[in-house]
Structure formats: structure tokens, C-alpha cells
N, C-alpha and C positions, 0 to 999 in steps of 0.2 A: 763290855768286852769287845766292842767293835763289830759284832756279828749282827746280822739281820735275822728275822724270823725265817727267811728263805734258806739260811745257812744251817738250820737245825732240823733234825729228824723229829717230827711230832708224832708220837705214838698215841693210838687210841686203844685202850684195853676194853675189849667188848666180848660179850657172849655171842656165840655164833651157832647157827643151825640152818640146815637146808632141808626142806620137806616139800610136799606137794602143795602146801598152802601156808600162809603166814600163821593162821590159827594153830595148825598142827605143829609147826616149828616152835611157836611160843609156848605151847602147852608142855612141850618136852624140856624147855629150859626155864620154866618159872622158878625152880629152886635157885637157879643162878641169878635171876632177876632179884629174888628176895635177898640173896646174899649181898649183892651190890647195893641194894636199897637200904639194908639195915645199918649201913655205916654212914648214911647221909645226915642223920640228925645234927651232927656237928656243923653242917652247913645250912640247916633248916631256916636259920634266921637271915640268911643272905639270899635275897630274891634273885640274884644273878646265878645262884647255884642250885636253889630249889624254888620252884614256882610256888608262890604263897598258897595257892589253892590246894597244893599237895603237902604242905608242911605238917598239918595235923596227922594225916595218914602215914607219912614217913615216920613221925614220932611214935605212932602206934605200932608200926611194923618193927621198929627197933626195940620197943618195950616188950612185944609179944614174940619176937623171934626166938625160935628154939635152937639154941646153939648145938645141942646134941644131934640135931638133924641137919646141920650145916652141909649144904650141897648134896644132900641125899636125894636121888631121883624118886619120883612117884607122886602122882596127883593127890593121893590120900594123906600125904605128909602136911604138917601144919604150915610150914613156910610158904609153899606154893599156894595153899589155900588163903593165906593172909594177903598175898599179892592180889588175888582175885577178889576177895571180900572187901578190901580197902580201895578197890578201883584203881590200882596202881599199874596194872599190866601194860597198858599202852604207853603210859608216861615212862616207866622204867625201860621198856623195850626201845622207845625212841632215843633214850639217853645211853643205854648200855648194850644194845644188841644189833647184830646184823642177822636177821632171821626171816625166813619165808621161802617162797619159791625162788628160783634162780633170778628172775627179773626183779623181785623185791630186793634181794641181796645186792644185786648190781646197782640198783637205785640208791640203796643205803650207803654203799661204798662210794658212789659218786658224791652224795651229800657230805660224807665224812671228808673226802678229798677237797671239796669246795670250801669246807670249813677250816682246812689247813692240815688235816691229818695226812701224813705220807707214809705211815707205817701202821699196820694193824697187829695187835697181839690178841689172838683169839683164845678164849677159854672154852674148853670142851669137856664138860663133866658128865655128860649123859652116857648111857650104856653102850650104844653102838657107834663107837668112835671110828671104826674102819669104814663103815658105810658113809659117814660124814666125810672122811678124808678122800675117799674115792669120788664121791659126788662133787665135793668142793673143787677137786682137781679137774674133773671133766666138765663141770657146768659153770664154774666161776673163773678159776685160774686160767683155763684154756682161752677165755675171752680176752685176756690181757697179753697173750703171747703172739 
């Protein structure tokens, strides 16, 4: 169409959370990571889309994913436990999340921008959305204005 990549808005759909540490932030969004990961088996055979060392775990996540608990918060639920048990937390977080303390989130935004993303579409499915919005505004967005 005669346009370059620079002419396009490149969106990254990601799970987002801001907390005192990356571990706390990821623990609160593991159900979101599970939801994002359970749709990956269609790409599991493509090493450019799913790293081969995670292909079997991704297949297991999809097979054992409990759709009736889709995006339901709580560490006791099956889907967040699957992410942990299958060793997928860090892989899925690197691929689908901006989460952690403010410096962690700012670094991840920079990495996304360096990879070409110029728009973020953040999914926020955990309980305390107001806390997230207030903190994201004061600790993240304020750094860009």
C-alpha cells in the first residue's frame, strides 16, 4: 500500500500491573497470563512464535485450562497454578505483561517501544482496578509528560 512500518500504529496487547515488586505484580495477574498462554498452541509449531523449549508446556496449559475459571482471580484457581507448575510464568510475562515495580514497568515499556510498539492496550482483570489506575497515572504516565 506504499506505507512503511513507521506509518502504522503498532499495538501491543498486554497484561499490566504495578506493585512493590515484580513477583507481587505477577502473582496478581497469573490468571491473565494463563488466559493469554492457553491460545498459543496454534503457534506452538512455529519457533518464531513459541520457543521450542516451551511448546510442550504450552500444549499442556491449553489442554488443562479450565474455561469456567477464565480470568478469575485467585492463586487457588487451576489456571494460575498451571502457569506456575508448568514453569511458564516468566516466559508468558516476558511476552504478554508489563508488570512489577515502576522501574520494571518503565524498562518493559522501553523494550516494547524499541521492538516497534507505539501503542499499548492494557488488560486489567484483577480486583483493585482503581489502585492500579491511580498508581499507573502517578508512577508511569507522569514520567512521559
